Backbone as CSV, one residue per row, in Angstrom:
resi,resn,N_x,N_y,N_z,CA_x,CA_y,CA_z,C_x,C_y,C_z
1,UNK,74.375,115.453,92.996,75.626,115.875,93.648,75.950,114.937,94.832
2,UNK,77.097,114.330,94.779,77.453,113.367,95.853,78.258,114.074,96.969
3,UNK,78.739,113.230,97.938,79.329,113.828,99.154,80.669,114.424,98.916
4,UNK,81.266,114.188,97.739,82.558,114.802,97.404,82.388,116.231,96.846
5,UNK,81.181,116.749,96.912,80.865,118.065,96.395,81.437,118.200,94.939
6,UNK,80.872,117.346,94.112,81.271,117.258,92.713,81.051,118.615,92.069
7,UNK,82.080,119.215,91.473,81.927,120.462,90.765,82.516,120.238,89.352
8,UNK,81.600,120.309,88.449,82.116,120.209,86.982,82.351,121.530,86.409
9,UNK,83.632,121.960,86.306,83.981,123.259,85.942,84.146,123.386,84.437
10,UNK,84.456,122.302,83.729,84.657,122.430,82.333,84.440,121.031,81.703
11,UNK,84.047,120.985,80.465,83.944,119.683,79.768,84.667,119.863,78.404
12,UNK,85.697,119.118,78.153,86.556,119.281,76.986,86.832,117.933,76.469
13,UNK,87.473,117.958,75.312,87.952,116.725,74.673,89.435,116.703,74.524
14,UNK,90.082,115.581,74.685,91.500,115.623,74.541,92.006,114.346,73.772
15,UNK,93.119,114.399,73.207,93.661,113.301,72.506,94.268,112.318,73.460
16,UNK,93.782,111.110,73.536,94.279,110.102,74.501,95.620,109.544,74.112
17,UNK,96.392,109.259,75.133,97.664,108.544,74.853,97.466,107.015,75.175
18,UNK,96.517,106.452,74.460,96.100,105.111,74.755,97.166,104.098,74.453
19,UNK,97.043,102.962,75.162,98.056,101.885,75.002,97.753,100.865,74.037
20,UNK,96.971,101.087,73.098,96.582,100.108,72.097,95.156,100.225,71.739
21,UNK,94.684,101.446,71.864,93.243,101.692,71.730,92.835,101.899,70.277
22,UNK,91.616,101.778,70.028,91.025,102.279,68.771,91.288,103.755,68.554
23,UNK,91.950,104.085,67.488,92.380,105.471,67.368,91.248,106.519,67.399
24,UNK,90.147,106.117,66.667,89.024,107.122,66.610,88.472,107.337,68.020
25,UNK,88.246,106.202,68.801,87.684,106.306,70.098,88.667,107.051,71.043
26,UNK,89.939,106.796,70.920,90.970,107.376,71.737,91.042,108.907,71.533
27,UNK,90.644,109.354,70.442,90.700,110.789,70.110,89.591,111.591,70.805
28,UNK,88.564,110.908,71.319,87.436,111.602,71.883,87.102,111.011,73.204
29,UNK,87.808,111.369,74.273,87.501,110.998,75.634,87.178,112.170,76.405
30,UNK,85.978,112.298,76.958,85.540,113.466,77.651,86.220,113.544,79.047
31,UNK,86.641,114.757,79.483,87.090,114.845,80.845,86.540,116.154,81.406
32,UNK,86.554,116.202,82.755,85.915,117.287,83.528,86.899,117.665,84.661
33,UNK,86.604,118.769,85.301,87.262,119.249,86.535,86.326,118.853,87.716
34,UNK,86.884,118.117,88.627,86.099,117.708,89.826,87.026,117.946,91.036
35,UNK,86.500,118.820,91.870,87.247,119.119,93.184,88.694,119.528,92.810
36,UNK,88.889,120.203,91.759,90.289,120.731,91.440,91.101,119.746,90.663
37,UNK,90.616,118.544,90.389,91.395,117.532,89.645,90.718,117.289,88.302
38,UNK,91.579,116.900,87.322,91.073,116.484,85.997,90.616,115.048,86.087
39,UNK,89.353,114.852,85.782,88.757,113.481,85.665,88.336,113.204,84.300
40,UNK,88.205,111.916,83.950,87.735,111.527,82.625,86.539,110.637,82.772
41,UNK,85.757,110.514,81.725,84.583,109.601,81.746,85.169,108.149,81.611
42,UNK,84.912,107.385,82.668,85.454,106.010,82.703,84.977,105.177,81.489
43,UNK,83.768,105.309,81.032,83.290,104.559,79.945,84.000,104.928,78.636
44,UNK,84.298,106.150,78.431,85.026,106.611,77.282,86.420,106.017,77.247
45,UNK,87.023,106.147,78.453,88.473,105.724,78.611,88.554,104.118,78.323
46,UNK,87.542,103.436,78.970,87.508,102.019,78.756,87.394,101.649,77.268
47,UNK,86.479,102.291,76.546,86.301,102.036,75.110,87.499,102.316,74.350
48,UNK,88.149,103.418,74.641,89.419,103.877,73.925,90.527,102.821,74.122
49,UNK,90.480,102.161,75.281,91.616,101.219,75.543,91.186,99.717,75.479
50,UNK,90.181,99.526,74.721,89.826,98.070,74.473,89.271,97.412,75.658
51,UNK,88.609,98.021,76.609,88.110,97.437,77.781,86.573,97.545,77.806
52,UNK,85.952,96.494,78.275,84.402,96.537,78.471,84.058,96.954,79.852
53,UNK,83.098,97.816,80.032,82.669,98.307,81.285,81.294,97.688,81.650
54,UNK,81.207,97.095,82.884,79.981,96.612,83.448,79.893,97.011,84.897
55,UNK,78.699,97.206,85.375,78.430,97.342,86.771,78.533,96.010,87.462
56,UNK,79.273,96.000,88.577,79.263,94.889,89.525,78.060,94.986,90.416
57,UNK,77.842,96.152,90.945,76.682,96.474,91.721,76.319,97.973,91.456
58,UNK,75.113,98.168,90.860,74.748,99.516,90.406,74.971,100.574,91.493
59,UNK,75.691,101.641,91.087,76.010,102.794,91.949,77.011,102.561,93.052
60,UNK,77.641,101.264,93.037,78.619,100.969,94.088,79.931,100.578,93.543
61,UNK,79.928,99.678,92.526,81.267,99.173,91.979,81.099,98.860,90.465
62,UNK,82.126,99.062,89.726,82.116,98.775,88.309,83.395,98.051,87.952
63,UNK,83.312,97.257,86.856,84.472,96.561,86.477,84.830,96.859,84.992
64,UNK,86.138,96.826,84.663,86.620,96.872,83.269,87.288,95.545,82.932
65,UNK,86.960,94.975,81.864,87.496,93.689,81.497,88.094,93.649,80.054
66,UNK,89.107,92.853,79.892,89.642,92.576,78.558,90.009,91.083,78.579
67,UNK,90.694,90.583,77.550,90.949,89.171,77.573,92.067,88.836,78.590
68,UNK,92.783,89.924,79.035,93.915,89.710,79.957,93.760,90.346,81.294
69,UNK,92.802,91.174,81.482,92.705,92.008,82.699,91.210,92.091,83.207
70,UNK,91.203,92.282,84.552,89.934,92.586,85.213,90.181,93.638,86.280
71,UNK,89.598,94.828,86.096,89.864,95.880,86.987,88.457,96.260,87.684
72,UNK,88.409,96.251,88.999,87.190,96.563,89.750,87.416,97.845,90.516
73,UNK,86.554,98.836,90.267,86.605,100.132,90.911,85.408,100.450,91.715
74,UNK,85.584,101.000,92.931,84.464,101.261,93.835,84.162,102.732,93.855
75,UNK,82.870,103.074,93.771,82.498,104.480,93.779,82.901,105.169,95.112
76,UNK,83.390,106.386,95.056,83.792,107.128,96.246,84.920,106.452,96.995
77,UNK,85.776,105.735,96.385,86.837,105.057,97.062,88.136,105.128,96.221
78,UNK,89.274,105.062,96.949,90.626,105.030,96.227,91.127,103.674,96.075
79,UNK,90.441,102.707,96.627,90.889,101.271,96.447,90.374,100.592,95.305
80,UNK,91.143,99.990,94.486,90.675,99.240,93.319,91.338,97.890,93.377
81,UNK,90.904,97.052,92.420,91.568,95.778,92.314,91.939,95.528,90.801
82,UNK,93.191,95.095,90.589,93.626,94.695,89.258,94.005,93.248,89.245
83,UNK,93.261,92.513,88.505,93.385,91.029,88.553,93.461,90.439,89.943
84,UNK,92.546,90.971,90.778,92.462,90.455,92.179,93.412,91.026,93.178
85,UNK,94.324,91.936,92.839,95.253,92.475,93.729,94.875,93.933,94.001
86,UNK,94.818,94.352,95.243,94.469,95.719,95.695,95.498,96.677,95.229
87,UNK,95.034,97.751,94.650,95.859,98.862,94.207,95.290,100.189,94.621
88,UNK,95.960,100.973,95.334,95.359,102.213,95.884,95.574,103.363,94.833
89,UNK,94.467,104.022,94.541,94.520,105.149,93.597,94.909,106.414,94.371
90,UNK,95.248,107.406,93.589,95.589,108.746,94.192,94.342,109.565,94.539
91,UNK,93.254,109.341,93.769,92.019,110.059,94.041,90.856,109.128,93.953
92,UNK,89.749,109.328,94.611,88.647,108.483,94.583,87.902,108.462,93.223
93,UNK,87.386,107.309,92.901,86.453,107.254,91.753,85.094,107.891,92.083
94,UNK,84.504,108.715,91.226,83.320,109.371,91.551,82.156,109.134,90.527
95,UNK,80.964,109.379,90.894,79.864,109.205,90.008,79.016,110.401,90.124
96,UNK,78.443,110.907,88.974,77.492,112.025,88.936,76.585,111.769,87.781
97,UNK,75.314,111.803,88.094,74.197,111.650,87.110,74.369,110.321,86.341
98,UNK,74.777,109.269,87.073,74.927,107.980,86.435,76.227,107.710,85.700
99,UNK,77.054,108.787,85.605,78.367,108.674,84.875,79.429,108.503,85.907
100,UNK,80.365,107.521,85.592,81.446,107.263,86.436,82.702,107.927,85.934
101,UNK,83.421,108.604,86.864,84.680,109.349,86.511,85.870,108.808,87.199
102,UNK,87.006,108.755,86.513,88.314,108.334,87.044,89.305,109.456,86.916
103,UNK,90.076,109.741,87.884,91.069,110.811,87.795,92.000,110.486,86.650
104,UNK,92.315,111.588,85.877,93.300,111.393,84.770,94.617,110.880,85.314
105,UNK,95.062,111.374,86.451,96.345,111.025,87.033,96.297,109.482,87.369
106,UNK,95.196,108.970,87.785,95.129,107.461,88.054,95.122,106.667,86.791
107,UNK,94.499,107.180,85.784,94.488,106.469,84.508,95.896,106.373,83.930
108,UNK,96.629,107.432,84.160,98.023,107.490,83.599,99.070,106.743,84.542
109,UNK,98.846,106.810,85.839,99.912,106.354,86.730,99.566,105.173,87.571
110,UNK,98.258,104.702,87.507,97.836,103.544,88.259,97.352,102.394,87.442
111,UNK,96.661,102.734,86.384,96.076,101.648,85.509,96.907,101.322,84.335
112,UNK,97.236,102.335,83.541,97.990,102.081,82.315,99.309,101.357,82.525
113,UNK,100.088,101.714,83.600,101.356,101.015,83.758,101.162,99.491,84.006
114,UNK,100.022,99.115,84.578,99.793,97.710,84.849,99.130,97.020,83.615
115,UNK,98.347,97.699,82.881,97.617,97.086,81.768,98.521,97.074,80.507
116,UNK,99.455,97.991,80.404,100.373,98.006,79.307,101.802,98.451,79.803
117,UNK,102.581,97.504,80.338,103.840,97.840,80.955,104.802,98.556,79.903
118,UNK,105.535,99.573,80.400,106.548,100.215,79.598,107.729,99.319,79.429
119,UNK,108.195,99.112,78.199,109.320,98.248,77.986,110.636,98.998,78.165
120,UNK,111.708,98.289,78.525,112.982,98.862,78.710,113.569,98.972,77.284
121,UNK,114.565,99.828,77.068,115.188,99.934,75.741,115.712,98.570,75.224
122,UNK,115.730,98.414,73.985,116.223,97.129,73.388,117.595,96.855,73.813
123,UNK,117.836,95.661,74.257,119.224,95.287,74.719,119.475,95.466,76.176
124,UNK,118.629,96.262,76.885,118.805,96.446,78.259,118.356,95.246,79.065
125,UNK,119.162,94.718,79.946,118.757,93.559,80.847,118.912,93.937,82.286
126,UNK,117.940,93.506,83.103,118.056,93.708,84.528,118.946,92.663,85.026
127,UNK,120.112,93.086,85.617,121.092,92.121,86.043,121.604,92.414,87.525
128,UNK,121.400,93.635,87.946,121.962,93.966,89.284,120.822,94.555,90.117
129,UNK,120.731,94.061,91.361,119.702,94.483,92.283,120.310,94.802,93.592
130,UNK,119.885,95.940,94.200,120.327,96.398,95.522,119.210,96.153,96.471
131,UNK,119.456,95.405,97.552,118.530,95.155,98.628,118.880,95.982,99.788
132,UNK,117.843,96.569,100.407,118.003,97.498,101.521,117.380,96.943,102.755
133,UNK,118.066,96.329,103.613,117.533,95.810,104.875,117.197,97.010,105.796
134,UNK,115.907,97.218,106.078,115.503,98.445,106.877,116.094,98.493,108.275
135,UNK,116.224,99.770,108.722,116.765,100.073,110.067,118.214,99.590,110.208
136,UNK,118.649,99.349,111.522,120.006,98.933,111.644,120.738,99.861,112.629
137,UNK,121.725,99.288,113.419,122.487,100.066,114.389,121.631,100.675,115.444
138,UNK,121.685,102.024,115.612,120.938,102.663,116.652,119.441,102.729,116.359
139,UNK,119.048,102.277,115.216,117.628,102.280,114.843,117.142,100.820,114.776
140,UNK,116.509,100.333,115.871,116.072,98.959,115.831,114.842,98.634,115.091
141,UNK,114.089,99.678,114.694,112.792,99.420,114.063,111.789,98.998,115.179
142,UNK,110.780,98.250,114.710,109.746,97.783,115.632,110.336,96.609,116.458
143,UNK,109.845,96.592,117.716,110.400,95.495,118.608,109.214,94.723,119.267
144,UNK,109.414,93.443,119.307,108.493,92.583,119.994,109.343,91.807,121.063
145,UNK,109.388,92.308,122.302,110.288,91.735,123.293,111.703,91.943,122.863
146,UNK,112.500,90.885,122.739,113.911,91.057,122.297,114.035,91.006,120.832
147,UNK,112.938,90.698,120.095,113.001,90.673,118.637,112.907,91.999,118.021
148,UNK,113.965,92.459,117.376,114.027,93.712,116.734,113.902,93.596,115.212
149,UNK,113.154,94.498,114.656,112.918,94.506,113.199,114.222,94.519,112.409
150,UNK,115.220,95.267,112.861,116.452,95.424,112.091,117.168,94.024,111.891
151,UNK,116.980,93.127,112.879,117.590,91.826,112.751,116.935,90.983,111.693
152,UNK,115.620,91.069,111.625,114.817,90.216,110.642,114.823,90.747,109.247
153,UNK,114.961,92.141,109.109,115.074,92.602,107.758,116.458,92.260,107.170
154,UNK,117.501,92.190,107.909,118.841,91.788,107.465,118.782,90.257,107.119
155,UNK,118.184,89.459,107.980,118.129,88.056,107.704,117.307,87.833,106.394
156,UNK,116.255,88.526,106.218,115.384,88.339,105.003,116.248,88.769,103.788
157,UNK,116.952,89.895,103.932,117.743,90.419,102.786,118.775,89.387,102.396
158,UNK,119.469,88.786,103.305,120.468,87.759,102.973,119.786,86.556,102.286
159,UNK,118.579,86.163,102.734,117.908,85.043,102.079,117.505,85.470,100.667
160,UNK,116.983,86.677,100.469,116.623,87.069,99.144,117.847,87.178,98.297
161,UNK,118.953,87.697,98.772,120.198,87.806,98.019,120.540,86.363,97.529
162,UNK,120.552,85.400,98.333,120.915,84.058,98.001,120.094,83.489,96.868
163,UNK,118.817,83.743,96.947,117.896,83.226,95.930,118.015,84.002,94.606
164,UNK,118.224,85.270,94.761,118.431,86.122,93.504,119.787,85.689,92.818
165,UNK,120.773,85.491,93.609,122.037,85.070,92.946,121.973,83.677,92.297
166,UNK,121.138,82.805,92.861,120.894,81.520,92.200,120.157,81.738,90.888
167,UNK,119.364,82.819,90.837,118.607,83.095,89.613,119.476,83.850,88.538
168,UNK,120.764,84.213,88.871,121.595,84.793,87.993,121.849,86.254,88.190
169,UNK,121.294,86.866,89.189,121.462,88.374,89.450,122.725,88.602,90.195
170,UNK,123.308,89.817,89.994,124.303,90.393,90.830,123.617,91.141,91.980
171,UNK,123.860,90.815,93.208,123.111,91.472,94.313,124.026,92.040,95.342
172,UNK,123.701,93.278,95.741,124.382,93.958,96.789,123.379,94.369,97.814
173,UNK,123.833,94.580,99.058,123.105,95.026,100.214,123.600,96.427,100.654
174,UNK,122.691,97.202,101.084,123.099,98.519,101.715,123.771,98.371,102.953
175,UNK,123.456,97.253,103.694,124.191,96.969,104.875,124.251,95.463,105.029
176,UNK,125.355,94.876,105.520,125.464,93.494,105.727,125.711,93.195,107.174
177,UNK,125.721,94.194,108.036,125.873,94.002,109.466,124.865,94.862,110.185
178,UNK,124.886,94.873,111.483,124.043,95.719,112.295,124.576,97.117,112.387
179,UNK,124.455,97.834,111.307,125.010,99.164,111.177,123.904,100.171,110.734
180,UNK,124.063,101.417,111.195,123.125,102.463,110.919,123.531,103.169,109.627
181,UNK,122.577,103.354,108.706,122.777,104.095,107.469,121.726,105.097,107.359
182,UNK,122.024,106.355,107.047,121.025,107.344,106.930,120.151,107.037,105.673
183,UNK,118.847,107.362,105.851,117.898,106.978,104.778,118.301,107.534,103.467
184,UNK,118.746,108.783,103.366,119.074,109.327,102.070,120.261,108.694,101.470
185,UNK,121.157,107.989,102.222,122.290,107.384,101.717,122.016,106.036,101.075
186,UNK,120.859,105.479,101.403,120.567,104.087,100.909,120.394,104.033,99.398
187,UNK,119.531,104.878,98.774,119.407,104.824,97.385,120.715,105.368,96.697
188,UNK,121.508,106.174,97.335,122.768,106.581,96.788,123.674,105.437,96.650
189,UNK,123.684,104.492,97.634,124.539,103.297,97.555,124.121,102.431,96.403
190,UNK,122.838,102.379,96.158,122.356,101.590,94.997,122.782,102.178,93.701
191,UNK,122.843,103.575,93.637,123.240,104.222,92.397,124.737,104.044,92.203
192,UNK,125.580,104.104,93.242,127.013,103.914,93.126,127.308,102.546,92.625
193,UNK,126.471,101.544,93.000,126.720,100.193,92.627,126.084,99.766,91.372
194,UNK,125.517,100.833,90.670,124.870,100.606,89.340,123.780,99.554,89.388
195,UNK,122.909,99.642,90.425,121.853,98.708,90.551,120.757,99.066,89.539
196,UNK,120.075,98.014,88.995,118.972,98.193,88.019,117.655,98.264,88.833
197,UNK,117.571,97.716,89.998,116.417,97.785,90.822,116.817,98.002,92.261
198,UNK,115.946,98.662,93.040,116.222,98.872,94.467,114.970,98.388,95.273
199,UNK,115.222,97.450,96.180,114.157,96.916,97.002,114.480,97.051,98.496
200,UNK,113.725,97.892,99.198,113.933,98.079,100.612,112.980,97.104,101.360
201,UNK,113.532,96.398,102.332,112.833,95.447,103.062,112.440,95.789,104.514
202,UNK,111.256,95.654,104.840,110.750,96.083,106.177,109.695,95.061,106.666
203,UNK,109.469,95.118,108.036,108.262,94.426,108.561,107.403,95.495,109.216
204,UNK,106.102,95.295,109.267,105.143,96.189,109.645,104.744,96.067,111.148
205,UNK,104.020,97.039,111.671,103.448,97.049,112.980,102.204,97.833,112.977
206,UNK,101.255,97.437,113.896,99.997,98.115,114.036,99.913,98.762,115.434
207,UNK,99.514,100.007,115.529,99.438,100.685,116.801,98.112,100.291,117.545
208,UNK,97.101,99.929,116.868,95.835,99.498,117.466,95.398,98.199,116.736
209,UNK,94.659,97.401,117.411,94.118,96.168,116.714,95.182,95.179,116.349
210,UNK,96.190,95.074,117.155,97.293,94.208,116.825,96.895,92.706,116.588
211,UNK,95.832,92.276,117.225,95.448,90.860,117.000,94.773,90.647,115.670
212,UNK,94.440,91.754,114.982,93.627,91.525,113.767,94.444,92.104,112.460
213,UNK,95.357,92.984,112.707,95.996,93.608,111.469,97.203,92.793,111.077
214,UNK,97.101,92.272,109.834,98.181,91.421,109.298,98.223,91.635,107.750
215,UNK,99.178,90.906,107.146,99.288,90.900,105.730,100.464,91.700,105.196
216,UNK,100.548,91.716,103.892,101.675,92.336,103.142,101.174,93.555,102.350
217,UNK,102.076,94.523,102.207,101.792,95.647,101.401,103.148,96.105,100.825
218,UNK,103.100,96.627,99.615,104.290,97.100,98.960,104.041,98.568,98.509
219,UNK,105.012,99.365,98.803,104.994,100.832,98.456,105.832,101.146,97.320
220,UNK,105.379,102.059,96.509,106.206,102.800,95.538,105.919,104.313,95.643
221,UNK,106.741,105.083,94.924,106.711,106.568,95.152,105.357,107.079,94.631
222,UNK,104.922,108.092,95.386,103.636,108.834,95.065,103.958,109.725,93.890
223,UNK,102.987,109.824,92.923,103.166,110.685,91.765,103.053,112.160,92.264
224,UNK,103.645,113.117,91.522,103.649,114.511,91.880,102.088,114.981,91.939
225,UNK,101.767,115.767,92.900,100.475,116.345,92.965,99.413,115.414,93.605
226,UNK,99.806,114.241,94.042,98.898,113.313,94.628,99.219,113.139,96.126
227,UNK,98.211,112.597,96.851,98.442,112.377,98.261,98.816,110.892,98.437
228,UNK,99.654,110.605,99.523,100.118,109.229,99.658,99.000,108.439,100.423
229,UNK,99.293,107.141,100.489,98.365,106.260,101.158,98.973,105.475,102.321
230,UNK,100.166,105.929,102.732,100.684,105.296,103.968,100.064,105.902,105.239
231,UNK,99.872,105.098,106.192,99.033,105.421,107.334,99.604,106.601,108.092
232,UNK,100.941,106.614,108.318,101.570,107.554,109.148,101.985,108.869,108.425
233,UNK,101.892,108.866,107.122,102.240,110.067,106.378,103.793,110.199,106.375
234,UNK,104.280,111.130,105.531,105.698,111.325,105.518,105.993,112.698,104.993
235,UNK,107.265,113.176,105.149,107.638,114.490,104.667,107.941,114.534,103.191
236,UNK,108.480,115.615,102.812,108.966,115.743,101.395,108.024,116.576,100.531
237,UNK,106.835,116.818,100.940,105.959,117.610,100.111,105.413,116.748,98.921
238,UNK,104.576,117.427,98.154,103.778,116.712,97.072,104.405,116.952,95.749
239,UNK,105.674,117.456,95.658,106.315,117.808,94.415,106.946,116.636,93.676
240,UNK,107.827,116.913,92.800,108.551,115.971,91.923,109.827,115.620,92.576
241,UNK,110.189,114.349,92.515,111.462,113.808,93.060,112.147,113.009,91.902
242,UNK,113.425,112.724,92.155,114.217,111.939,91.162,113.491,110.614,90.947
243,UNK,112.931,109.969,91.973,112.286,108.672,91.828,111.133,108.735,90.910
244,UNK,110.467,109.894,90.734,109.290,109.979,89.833,109.664,109.768,88.388
245,UNK,110.928,109.754,88.080,111.323,109.426,86.666,110.853,107.996,86.277
246,UNK,110.709,107.147,87.269,110.405,105.725,87.081,109.014,105.381,87.574
247,UNK,108.021,106.402,87.563,106.748,106.112,88.118,106.147,104.818,87.583
248,UNK,106.104,104.594,86.321,105.420,103.458,85.735,106.062,102.173,86.221
249,UNK,107.379,102.130,86.193,108.057,100.902,86.486,108.092,100.624,88.046
250,UNK,108.090,101.785,88.802,107.937,101.658,90.239,106.623,100.867,90.610
251,UNK,105.592,101.355,89.991,104.282,100.689,90.223,104.224,99.284,89.787
252,UNK,104.749,98.941,88.591,104.710,97.620,88.088,105.562,96.656,88.961
253,UNK,106.690,97.158,89.414,107.472,96.304,90.268,106.755,96.042,91.624
254,UNK,106.144,97.080,92.203,105.475,96.970,93.395,104.303,95.989,93.313
255,UNK,103.579,96.080,92.093,102.458,95.211,91.891,102.830,93.760,91.757
256,UNK,103.910,93.499,91.051,104.345,92.112,90.839,104.800,91.503,92.131
257,UNK,105.487,92.232,92.939,105.933,91.714,94.293,104.749,91.475,95.181
258,UNK,103.822,92.408,95.162,102.621,92.271,95.984,101.845,91.051,95.580
259,UNK,101.627,90.923,94.284,100.937,89.817,93.741,101.566,88.480,94.203
260,UNK,102.856,88.339,94.080,103.544,87.086,94.426,103.430,86.808,95.921
261,UNK,103.504,87.802,96.726,103.384,87.645,98.209,101.973,87.105,98.474
262,UNK,100.970,87.722,97.996,99.591,87.351,98.263,99.285,85.905,97.630
263,UNK,99.820,85.675,96.520,99.528,84.356,95.843,100.275,83.270,96.522
264,UNK,101.562,83.477,96.811,102.347,82.275,97.189,102.332,82.104,98.710
265,UNK,101.995,83.048,99.506,101.909,82.951,100.972,100.540,82.964,101.492
266,UNK,99.577,83.266,100.603,98.165,83.335,101.074,97.925,84.282,102.279
267,UNK,98.731,85.467,102.165,98.566,86.438,103.242,97.495,87.464,102.826
268,UNK,96.995,88.180,103.874,96.085,89.211,103.570,96.657,90.306,102.634
269,UNK,95.846,90.644,101.640,96.308,91.621,100.643,95.968,93.070,101.116
270,UNK,97.074,93.765,101.614,96.899,95.108,102.082,97.191,96.131,100.918
271,UNK,97.495,95.704,99.823,97.547,96.503,98.659,98.822,97.156,98.271
272,UNK,98.904,97.508,96.989,100.012,98.383,96.457,99.706,99.846,96.812
273,UNK,100.584,100.398,97.543,100.248,101.765,98.098,101.391,102.789,97.648
274,UNK,101.101,104.032,97.955,101.992,105.122,97.562,102.535,105.806,98.827
275,UNK,103.838,106.195,98.767,104.454,106.911,99.825,105.575,107.681,99.308
276,UNK,106.003,108.767,100.018,107.176,109.496,99.674,108.314,109.273,100.731
277,UNK,108.533,108.012,100.959,109.601,107.664,101.839,110.958,108.068,101.264
278,UNK,111.886,108.468,102.114,113.145,109.006,101.669,113.831,108.025,100.762
279,UNK,113.745,106.732,101.017,114.476,105.741,100.220,113.840,105.621,98.820
280,UNK,112.634,106.026,98.669,111.973,105.933,97.335,112.166,107.294,96.602
281,UNK,112.123,108.381,97.302,112.247,109.744,96.650,113.490,109.890,95.801
282,UNK,114.610,109.387,96.277,115.874,109.670,95.680,116.443,108.546,94.822
283,UNK,115.721,107.480,94.702,116.143,106.332,93.915,116.123,106.673,92.440
284,UNK,117.222,106.412,91.768,117.288,106.727,90.333,116.973,105.513,89.450
285,UNK,116.670,104.356,90.094,116.220,103.190,89.299,114.899,102.766,89.892
286,UNK,114.032,101.916,89.214,112.773,101.460,89.750,113.018,101.012,91.257
287,UNK,112.131,101.385,92.096,112.324,101.143,93.535,111.037,100.875,94.228
288,UNK,111.086,100.002,95.189,109.912,99.656,96.033,110.348,99.494,97.504
289,UNK,109.379,99.586,98.416,109.559,99.285,99.756,108.585,98.224,100.184
290,UNK,109.100,97.130,100.598,108.199,95.923,100.954,108.013,95.881,102.394
291,UNK,106.725,95.891,102.834,106.344,95.600,104.144,105.766,94.167,104.175
292,UNK,106.762,93.215,104.533,106.465,91.842,104.272,105.545,91.101,105.278
293,UNK,105.137,91.836,106.270,104.187,91.237,107.312,104.211,92.027,108.567
294,UNK,103.300,91.702,109.466,103.232,92.443,110.665,103.805,91.751,111.862
295,UNK,104.979,92.254,112.338,105.622,91.735,113.534,104.647,91.798,114.786
296,UNK,103.781,92.811,114.734,102.878,93.025,115.842,101.776,91.970,115.931
297,UNK,101.450,91.214,114.869,100.400,90.243,114.874,100.932,89.026,115.654
298,UNK,100.101,88.487,116.521,100.549,87.308,117.335,100.919,86.015,116.557
299,UNK,100.269,85.810,115.418,100.562,84.701,114.582,101.630,85.042,113.512
300,UNK,101.294,86.033,112.760,102.247,86.363,111.623,103.579,86.804,112.133
301,UNK,103.646,87.476,113.317,104.917,87.832,113.912,105.738,86.669,114.220
302,UNK,105.141,85.680,114.829,105.972,84.445,115.126,106.456,83.730,113.923
303,UNK,105.740,83.756,112.831,106.166,83.246,111.574,107.416,83.986,111.102
304,UNK,107.391,85.304,111.069,108.507,86.130,110.645,109.799,85.792,111.416
305,UNK,109.724,85.416,112.605,110.909,85.046,113.411,111.536,83.692,113.034
306,UNK,110.890,82.968,112.066,111.405,81.647,111.777,112.066,81.697,110.389
307,UNK,113.178,81.003,110.267,113.892,80.922,108.967,113.081,80.379,107.858
308,UNK,112.232,79.351,108.170,111.445,78.697,107.174,110.512,79.612,106.499
309,UNK,109.825,80.446,107.280,108.874,81.483,106.689,109.566,82.596,105.965
310,UNK,110.731,83.018,106.439,111.491,83.995,105.689,112.013,83.454,104.385
311,UNK,112.232,82.219,104.318,112.616,81.586,102.992,111.482,81.669,102.041
312,UNK,110.241,81.444,102.476,109.068,81.555,101.684,108.808,83.055,101.218
313,UNK,109.024,83.861,102.173,108.900,85.373,101.814,109.873,85.681,100.727
314,UNK,111.141,85.208,100.834,112.156,85.537,99.873,111.782,84.938,98.521
315,UNK,111.206,83.702,98.512,110.822,83.033,97.288,109.773,83.907,96.555
316,UNK,108.829,84.449,97.288,107.845,85.268,96.704,108.362,86.551,96.195
317,UNK,109.245,87.226,96.872,109.842,88.481,96.422,110.650,88.235,95.119
318,UNK,111.374,87.165,95.107,112.148,86.834,93.864,111.253,86.546,92.737
319,UNK,110.190,85.858,92.990,109.183,85.544,91.951,108.575,86.782,91.367
320,UNK,108.330,87.796,92.279,107.784,89.059,91.746,108.796,89.794,90.910
321,UNK,110.072,89.794,91.322,111.092,90.467,90.542,111.259,89.746,89.199
322,UNK,111.193,88.460,89.144,111.390,87.752,87.869,110.189,88.052,86.924
323,UNK,108.943,88.119,87.515,107.804,88.423,86.644,107.927,89.912,86.076
324,UNK,108.365,90.779,86.911,108.627,92.146,86.473,109.671,92.202,85.335
325,UNK,110.781,91.455,85.486,111.818,91.378,84.474,111.267,90.896,83.155
326,UNK,110.465,89.870,83.219,109.857,89.392,82.000,108.911,90.383,81.272
327,UNK,108.243,91.144,82.096,107.322,92.148,81.591,107.933,93.305,80.864
328,UNK,109.144,93.726,81.370,109.695,94.987,80.822,110.851,94.736,79.851
329,UNK,111.474,93.572,79.804,112.600,93.332,78.883,112.086,92.948,77.514
330,UNK,112.713,93.586,76.484,112.373,93.239,75.161,113.156,92.004,74.757
331,UNK,112.436,91.093,74.110,113.077,89.855,73.745,113.628,89.927,72.326
């Protein structure tokens, strides 16, 4: 019995909704009830989905591999890595009597969307993107002296718009001036403009350890029934929201943008995370919130204030969007 007070209330078999699995193996994946949540035997799920399971370090971390993917999971942790990028789970991976268990919700909403992206309907093309510069007007966001977050989110949004337009997209902004827009109105603007994607742009701050905390993180909406992974928490409850219609694509978009930021800027990987931010809850199209760096960090903050660095940030965000587009569009 581990420190999570593992309670196995039932052991059943279910028919797996595998993404390309051996059908016989997929039909028999054992799952259990652990601390009120449905978990499955990781080894069974891996086999059903064409993945090989190996211990990285016995009783501490395990990896799943295929010809195209490497997933590393840590026992008693919510943080995992998918092809080297941190992705936060909704529930910790647990071990009991040598058997590793993964929450069913995480298999469905954290791993499968990345290992087997959901395709858009035939003929659908991503052509219109709405960018949302965070804060504005009476809401300055985080401030470092005279440098206000609202100024730099707008500058970044304009740079991203320019690069997206060069790539052939139609791009709109929720605000183009220093104006205040209610949070719930921002995804509504995207919907009115028939945007195919919604990307909210922000810069981060640390309340403690400002000299050490840096890096990028991208948020997407938390699945119903799961807890979020944003540090400050948020309202809205743990139920279902309009944005949950796009859970799989929300995650994939967040992952591709995070991967591009980490790869192209060599910034610290703070992971793909979940939150129920108002701008994500009500988005009717795939949506993410990008925390592109820490204004509070003495080095990273100074970079954010420069046009040259924001151009690089924009290039990475656009690269992530383009990778996402290629993954979901049917050719």
